[in-house]
C-alpha positions as CSV (number, residue, x, y, z in Angstrom):
1,M,-3.0,-60.5,-8.9
2,A,-6.0,-59.8,-6.7
3,I,-3.8,-59.3,-3.7
4,L,-1.4,-57.0,-5.6
5,L,-4.4,-55.1,-7.0
6,G,-5.8,-54.7,-3.5
7,V,-2.5,-53.4,-2.1
8,F,-2.2,-50.9,-5.0
9,L,-5.7,-49.6,-4.4
10,V,-5.1,-49.2,-0.7
11,A,-1.9,-47.3,-1.4
12,F,-3.6,-45.2,-4.1
13,F,-6.4,-44.1,-1.9
14,A,-4.1,-43.3,1.0
15,I,-2.0,-41.1,-1.3
16,Y,-5.2,-39.5,-2.7
17,A,-6.6,-38.9,0.8
18,I,-3.4,-37.1,1.9
19,A,-3.4,-35.0,-1.3
20,Q,-7.0,-34.0,-0.7
21,G,-6.4,-33.1,2.9
22,L,-8.3,-36.0,4.4
23,S,-5.4,-36.4,6.8
24,D,-5.8,-32.8,8.1
25,P,-5.7,-32.8,11.9
26,D,-9.1,-32.6,13.7
27,V,-10.0,-29.4,15.5
28,P,-10.4,-30.4,19.2
29,S,-14.0,-30.6,20.3
30,G,-15.2,-27.2,21.7
31,D,-12.6,-25.3,19.7
32,V,-13.1,-23.3,16.5
33,A,-9.7,-23.5,14.9
34,V,-6.2,-24.8,15.4
35,V,-2.9,-23.4,14.2
36,E,-0.1,-25.9,14.1
37,D,3.3,-25.0,15.5
38,A,2.1,-21.7,17.0
39,P,2.0,-20.8,20.7
40,G,-1.4,-21.2,22.2
41,G,-2.4,-23.9,19.7
42,A,-6.2,-24.2,19.4
43,I,-8.5,-21.2,19.5
44,T,-11.3,-22.0,21.9
45,Q,-15.0,-21.1,21.6
46,D,-14.5,-18.8,24.6
47,E,-11.7,-16.9,22.9
48,F,-13.9,-16.6,19.8
49,D,-16.9,-15.3,21.8
50,V,-14.8,-12.6,23.4
51,A,-13.2,-11.6,20.1
52,L,-16.7,-11.4,18.6
53,E,-18.0,-9.1,21.3
54,Q,-14.9,-6.9,20.9
55,A,-15.4,-6.8,17.1
56,A,-19.0,-5.8,17.6
57,A,-18.1,-3.1,20.1
58,A,-15.4,-1.7,17.7
59,Q,-17.9,-1.6,14.9
60,G,-20.4,0.2,17.1
61,A,-23.0,-2.5,16.6
62,R,-26.1,-1.6,18.5
63,G,-27.3,-4.3,20.9
64,G,-24.0,-6.2,20.8
65,V,-23.4,-9.2,18.6
66,P,-26.2,-9.7,16.0
67,E,-28.0,-13.1,15.8
68,E,-26.5,-15.8,13.6
69,G,-27.9,-15.6,10.1
70,D,-27.7,-11.8,10.2
71,P,-25.3,-10.6,7.4
72,Q,-23.5,-8.4,9.9
73,Y,-22.9,-11.5,12.1
74,E,-21.0,-13.1,9.3
75,V,-18.9,-10.0,8.8
76,L,-18.1,-9.9,12.5
77,K,-17.4,-13.6,12.7
78,E,-14.8,-13.5,10.0
79,Q,-13.2,-10.4,11.5
80,A,-13.0,-11.9,14.9
81,L,-11.7,-15.2,13.8
82,G,-9.3,-13.6,11.3
83,D,-7.9,-11.4,14.1
84,L,-7.4,-14.5,16.4
85,L,-5.7,-16.5,13.6
86,L,-3.4,-13.7,12.7
87,A,-2.4,-13.3,16.3
88,R,-1.4,-16.9,16.4
89,W,0.5,-16.5,13.1
90,V,2.5,-13.6,14.3
91,A,3.3,-15.3,17.6
92,G,4.3,-18.5,15.7
93,E,6.5,-16.6,13.2
94,A,8.2,-14.7,16.1
95,E,8.9,-18.0,17.9
96,E,10.5,-19.5,14.8
97,E,12.6,-16.4,14.2
98,G,13.6,-16.1,17.9
99,V,12.0,-12.7,18.2
100,T,11.0,-11.7,21.7
101,V,9.7,-8.7,23.7
102,T,10.4,-8.1,27.4
103,D,7.8,-7.1,29.9
104,T,9.6,-3.8,30.4
105,E,9.3,-3.0,26.7
106,L,5.6,-3.9,26.8
107,E,4.9,-1.5,29.7
108,Q,6.9,1.3,28.1
109,Q,5.1,0.9,24.8
110,L,1.6,0.8,26.4
111,E,2.5,3.9,28.4
112,Q,3.5,5.7,25.3
113,I,0.2,4.7,23.6
114,K,-1.7,6.0,26.6
115,N,0.1,9.3,26.5
116,Q,-0.4,9.7,22.8
117,N,-4.0,8.7,22.5
118,F,-5.7,9.3,25.9
119,G,-6.0,12.2,28.2
120,D,-5.4,10.3,31.4
121,E,-5.7,6.9,33.0
122,K,-9.5,7.4,33.6
123,E,-10.0,8.0,29.9
124,Y,-8.0,5.0,29.0
125,Q,-10.0,2.7,31.3
126,R,-13.2,4.1,29.9
127,F,-11.9,3.3,26.4
128,L,-11.2,-0.3,27.4
129,D,-14.6,-0.8,29.0
130,Q,-16.4,0.4,25.9
131,S,-14.4,-1.9,23.8
132,G,-14.7,-5.0,26.0
133,F,-11.0,-5.3,26.5
134,T,-9.1,-6.1,29.7
135,E,-5.7,-4.7,30.6
136,Q,-4.2,-8.1,29.6
137,D,-5.9,-7.9,26.2
138,A,-4.2,-4.5,25.7
139,L,-0.8,-5.9,26.7
140,D,-1.3,-8.9,24.4
141,R,-2.0,-6.6,21.5
142,V,0.9,-4.3,22.2
143,R,3.1,-7.5,22.3
144,L,1.9,-8.5,18.9
145,T,2.6,-5.0,17.5
146,L,6.2,-5.1,18.8
147,L,6.7,-8.6,17.5
148,S,5.4,-7.6,14.1
149,Q,7.8,-4.6,14.0
150,R,10.8,-6.8,14.9
151,I,9.9,-9.4,12.4
152,Q,9.8,-6.6,9.8
153,E,13.2,-5.3,10.9
154,G,14.6,-8.8,10.4
155,V,13.1,-9.1,6.9
156,L,14.5,-5.7,5.8
157,S,17.8,-6.0,7.5
158,G,20.6,-5.4,5.0
159,Q,18.3,-4.5,2.2
160,E,19.4,-0.9,2.4
161,D,23.0,-1.9,1.4
162,V,23.6,-1.1,-2.3
163,P,27.1,-1.8,-3.9
164,E,28.7,1.1,-5.7
165,E,28.9,-0.9,-8.9
166,T,25.1,-1.3,-8.8
167,V,24.7,2.4,-8.6
168,E,27.1,3.0,-11.4
169,T,25.3,0.5,-13.6
170,F,21.9,2.1,-12.9
171,Y,23.3,5.5,-13.7
172,E,24.6,4.3,-17.1
173,E,21.5,2.4,-18.1
174,N,19.2,5.2,-17.1
175,A,21.3,8.2,-18.3
176,S,18.2,10.0,-19.7
177,Q,16.8,10.4,-16.2
178,F,19.7,12.6,-15.3
179,E,19.7,14.8,-18.4
180,Q,18.1,18.2,-18.6
181,P,17.5,19.3,-22.2
182,E,18.1,22.9,-23.4
183,A,15.2,25.1,-22.4
184,R,14.3,28.6,-23.6
185,D,12.2,31.5,-22.3
186,V,10.4,33.0,-25.2
187,R,8.0,35.9,-25.7
188,V,5.4,35.3,-28.4
189,I,2.6,37.1,-30.2
190,L,0.0,34.7,-31.7
191,N,-2.8,35.7,-34.0
192,E,-4.7,34.1,-36.9
193,D,-4.5,37.4,-38.8
194,E,-0.9,37.8,-40.2
195,A,-1.5,41.6,-40.5
196,E,-2.0,41.8,-36.7
197,V,1.3,40.1,-36.2
198,E,3.0,42.4,-38.7
199,E,1.6,45.3,-36.7
200,A,3.0,43.8,-33.5
201,R,6.4,43.3,-35.1
202,A,6.6,47.0,-36.2
203,A,5.8,48.2,-32.7
204,L,8.3,45.9,-31.0
205,A,11.0,46.7,-33.6
206,Q,10.8,50.2,-32.3
207,D,10.7,49.3,-28.6
208,D,11.0,45.7,-27.4
209,S,11.1,46.6,-23.7
210,D,9.2,44.5,-21.1
211,R,6.6,47.2,-20.9
212,S,6.2,47.4,-24.7
213,W,5.7,43.6,-24.9
214,E,3.1,43.7,-22.1
215,E,1.1,46.4,-24.1
216,V,1.4,44.7,-27.5
217,A,0.7,41.2,-26.3
218,K,-2.4,42.3,-24.4
219,E,-3.7,44.1,-27.5
220,L,-2.7,41.9,-30.4
221,S,-1.9,38.4,-29.1
222,T,-4.6,35.7,-28.9
223,D,-2.4,33.3,-26.8
224,E,-4.5,33.1,-23.6
225,A,-1.6,31.4,-21.7
226,S,0.8,34.3,-22.2
227,K,-0.9,37.5,-23.5
228,N,-1.4,38.8,-19.9
229,D,2.2,38.1,-19.0
230,G,3.9,40.1,-21.7
231,G,3.8,37.1,-24.1
232,L,6.2,35.1,-22.0
233,R,6.4,31.3,-22.2
234,S,9.0,30.0,-19.7
235,S,11.3,27.0,-20.1
236,V,10.1,25.9,-23.6
237,V,11.7,22.6,-24.5
238,E,12.1,21.4,-28.1
239,G,9.5,18.8,-29.1
240,Q,6.7,20.3,-27.0
241,S,5.3,22.6,-29.7
242,D,4.6,22.7,-33.4
243,A,7.6,21.6,-35.5
244,T,7.7,25.0,-37.3
245,F,7.6,26.8,-34.0
246,D,10.5,24.7,-32.7
247,E,12.5,25.2,-35.9
248,Q,12.2,29.0,-35.7
249,V,12.6,29.4,-31.9
250,F,15.5,27.0,-31.4
251,G,17.3,28.3,-34.4
252,A,17.1,31.9,-33.3
253,P,19.7,33.8,-31.4
254,E,18.8,35.4,-28.1
255,G,17.1,38.8,-28.4
256,E,16.2,38.6,-32.1
257,L,12.6,39.1,-33.3
258,V,11.6,36.2,-35.5
259,G,8.5,36.1,-37.7
260,P,5.8,36.3,-38.6
261,F,5.9,32.6,-39.4
262,E,2.8,30.4,-39.9
263,T,2.0,27.3,-37.8
264,G,-1.1,25.2,-37.3
265,E,-2.2,27.6,-34.6
266,G,-1.8,30.8,-36.6
267,F,0.9,33.3,-37.2
268,Y,3.7,33.8,-34.6
269,L,6.2,36.5,-33.7
270,A,8.8,35.3,-31.2
271,Q,11.8,36.6,-29.3
272,V,14.1,34.3,-27.3
273,V,14.9,36.2,-24.0
274,D,16.9,33.5,-22.1
275,I,18.6,30.2,-23.0
276,K,19.2,27.5,-20.4
277,E,21.9,25.1,-21.7
278,A,21.4,21.3,-21.6
279,Q,22.8,19.8,-18.5
280,T,23.6,16.3,-17.1
281,T,23.7,15.6,-13.4
282,P,27.0,13.9,-12.7
283,L,27.1,10.5,-10.9
284,E,28.5,12.0,-7.8
285,E,25.4,14.2,-7.3
286,A,22.9,11.5,-8.4
287,S,24.5,8.7,-6.3
288,E,22.5,9.3,-3.2
289,Q,19.2,9.5,-5.0
290,I,20.0,6.3,-7.0
291,T,21.0,4.4,-3.8
292,Q,17.8,5.3,-2.1
293,Q,15.8,4.3,-5.1
294,I,17.5,0.9,-5.4
295,A,17.3,0.3,-1.6
296,S,13.6,1.0,-1.6
297,A,13.1,-1.5,-4.5
298,Q,15.1,-4.1,-2.6
299,Q,13.2,-3.6,0.5
300,Q,9.9,-3.8,-1.3
301,A,10.9,-7.0,-3.1
302,A,12.0,-8.6,0.2
303,A,8.8,-7.4,1.9
304,D,6.6,-8.8,-0.9
305,Q,8.3,-12.1,-0.9
306,F,8.1,-12.4,2.9
307,E,4.4,-11.6,2.9
308,A,3.7,-14.2,0.2
309,N,5.6,-16.9,2.1
310,F,4.2,-15.9,5.5
311,V,0.6,-16.1,4.3
312,N,1.2,-19.3,2.4
313,K,3.0,-21.0,5.3
314,W,0.6,-20.1,8.1
315,T,-2.5,-20.7,6.0
316,Q,-1.2,-24.2,5.4
317,R,-1.0,-24.8,9.2
318,T,-4.4,-23.4,10.0
319,F,-7.5,-25.7,10.2
320,C,-11.0,-24.5,11.2
321,A,-14.0,-26.3,12.6
322,E,-17.2,-26.7,10.7
323,G,-19.1,-23.5,10.7
324,F,-15.9,-21.5,11.2
325,V,-14.1,-22.1,7.9
326,I,-12.9,-18.9,6.3
327,D,-10.4,-18.3,3.5
328,R,-7.5,-18.2,6.0
329,C,-8.0,-21.9,6.7
330,A,-6.2,-24.6,4.9
331,N,-9.4,-26.6,4.7
332,A,-11.4,-23.7,3.1
333,P,-13.1,-24.7,-0.2
334,P,-12.0,-23.0,-3.4
335,P,-14.1,-20.0,-4.4
336,P,-17.1,-20.7,-6.6
337,R,-16.5,-20.7,-10.3
338,Q,-18.6,-18.3,-12.3
339,E,-19.8,-19.1,-15.8
340,G,-17.3,-18.2,-18.4
341,Q,-14.4,-18.2,-16.1
342,P,-11.4,-20.6,-16.4
343,P,-11.2,-23.4,-13.9
344,V,-10.4,-22.1,-10.4
345,V,-7.0,-23.0,-9.0
346,S,-7.2,-24.7,-5.7
347,T,-6.8,-22.4,-2.7
348,R,-5.0,-25.1,-0.8
349,P,-1.5,-23.8,0.0
350,A,1.5,-25.3,-1.8
351,A,3.7,-27.8,0.0
352,P,6.7,-26.5,2.0
353,G,9.6,-25.5,-0.1
354,S,7.5,-24.6,-3.1
355,A,7.1,-21.2,-4.6
356,G,5.7,-18.7,-2.1
357,T,2.5,-17.9,-3.8
358,V,-0.2,-16.1,-1.9
359,T,-3.3,-18.2,-1.6
360,P,-5.8,-16.9,-4.2
361,G,-8.7,-17.2,-1.8
362,L,-6.9,-15.1,0.9
363,I,-5.9,-12.4,-1.5
364,S,-9.5,-12.0,-2.7
365,G,-10.3,-11.0,0.9
366,G,-7.8,-8.2,0.8
367,L,-5.0,-7.2,3.1
368,A,-6.2,-5.1,6.0
369,Q,-4.1,-2.2,7.4
370,G,-1.7,-3.2,10.2
371,P,-0.2,-1.8,13.3
372,Y,3.2,-1.2,11.7
373,P,5.6,1.7,11.1
374,P,4.8,3.9,8.0
375,P,6.1,2.2,4.8
376,V,8.3,3.9,2.3
377,E,6.0,2.7,-0.4
378,Q,2.8,0.8,-0.4
379,P,3.1,-2.7,-1.9
380,A,2.1,-2.7,-5.5
381,G,-0.6,-5.0,-6.8
382,L,-2.9,-5.0,-3.7
383,P,-6.3,-6.4,-4.7
384,P,-9.1,-4.0,-5.6
385,G,-10.6,-2.5,-2.4
386,A,-7.8,-3.7,-0.1
387,A,-6.6,-1.2,2.4
388,P,-2.8,-0.5,2.3
389,I,-0.4,-1.8,4.9
390,G,0.4,1.2,7.0
391,P,0.9,2.7,10.4
392,P,-1.4,2.4,13.4
393,G,-4.7,3.9,12.6
394,A,-3.7,4.7,9.0
395,P,-6.8,5.7,7.0
396,A,-8.0,3.4,4.2
397,P,-8.1,4.8,0.7
398,P,-10.8,7.4,0.0
399,G,-14.2,5.7,0.0
400,A,-12.8,2.3,1.0
401,A,-12.8,0.3,4.2
402,P,-10.7,-2.7,5.1
403,P,-12.4,-6.0,4.5
404,G,-14.8,-6.7,7.3
405,A,-14.5,-3.1,8.6
406,A,-17.2,-0.5,8.9
407,P,-17.7,2.0,6.1
408,P,-16.1,5.4,6.3
409,G,-17.4,7.4,9.2
410,A,-18.2,4.3,11.3
411,A,-16.2,3.1,14.3
412,P,-12.7,1.7,13.5
413,P,-12.2,-2.0,13.1
414,A,-11.2,-4.1,16.0
415,G,-7.7,-3.3,17.2
416,A,-7.3,0.0,15.4
417,V,-5.4,2.6,17.2
418,P,-6.2,6.3,16.8
419,P,-3.4,8.4,15.2
420,A,-0.9,9.9,17.7
421,G,-2.4,12.8,19.5
422,A,-5.9,12.2,18.3
423,A,-8.8,12.1,20.7
424,P,-10.2,8.5,21.1
425,P,-13.4,7.9,19.2
426,A,-16.5,7.0,21.0
427,G,-16.6,3.3,21.6
428,G,-13.1,2.9,20.2
429,A,-10.7,0.1,20.6
430,P,-7.6,-0.6,22.6
431,P,-4.0,-0.7,21.4
432,A,-3.7,-2.5,18.1
433,A,-3.0,-6.1,17.3
434,P,-2.3,-7.4,13.9
435,P,-5.5,-7.0,11.9
436,T,-8.0,-9.4,10.4
437,G,-6.6,-11.0,7.3
438,G,-3.3,-9.1,7.3
439,A,0.3,-10.2,7.6
440,P,3.3,-9.1,9.6
441,P,4.8,-5.8,8.4
442,T,5.9,-5.9,4.8
443,A,7.3,-2.5,4.1
444,P,9.9,-0.3,5.8
């Protein structure tokens, strides 16, 4: 029994150790992180130091990298390490998907960036010098941008195809979207004094020309929205006004003076001057719009699912050395629990094959903007303060900055590319790489 109990305890603690991550691979000595199954493997201290200098330059930090312990140092450290990790993630994903970029494509893309964002080669070189980037750094970042775009293309491939029966079903189930109710153009006189409205009726009964309506409305109507426009209210739809008003106006023939009649606003005199019959857009005319709407939804769903799976998978393969653990690492601790909150779900990624849920700890850091083509629609549900996924150099929401980035008006984050045709900012950065904390492109 003692032997059996001993065997059981050994097995139990071995299983527990694996479940708790005690079997995580060690980060090689002198390295700051390792990403399993990704080209390049471990991230060295030298790589990190260079990325830190580049992040400081892009942020416009005076005097270079701040001392450890400085709050700004922690911001730059997470930005630099996140940038390096994401570069490994994108390269690893591209390798698994068989996505490649040729040297010719790299050179052409870099040349295009130079033409769009820099006046000449001298200006481009000055830009690199200020940012602490080499020509190879620029090429590496262009490579990652192209890989990201091609991964995106693969994710969205075929999502634009919408069967005809799906379009027809959508049309039938959302018929009200394609209906235009009857609308009427109506001239009105409104006044709390019924005698004033009676006076208006007498004048208009003699002459209901446009000019007469303009004079009478200006003199006797208190309806500020229409009194200076001959009393005209355009495209009135039933249900928008007082019930008595609707009953009188939508029951009247065109051209007839109706009133005075009393409503909650006062006494009205009305005349219908034009009736636009109710219409329904036929399926043939609505088909293209419906197809685009459904295709966009399909693309968004595919993009969201891919992003969740991508972040989950590569976080699970990422391990960071002590002192360099951030929420993009599998060995990151769960966020601290605040008083009154329910127990915190572990940020450790799920096992392969499980639901592609984005790691809570990573989401709390936000998704930074990426060097990707403009999306049709920004992903819904981004965390508060997170910048949208968008094109190179896309601005963050008003008043916001990507996590780890400088506030509005400061230098762009590391790897940001100025918009096409824009002058390079002082101390700017070279061609973009996938950003800190982001994911490959997730929207068309």
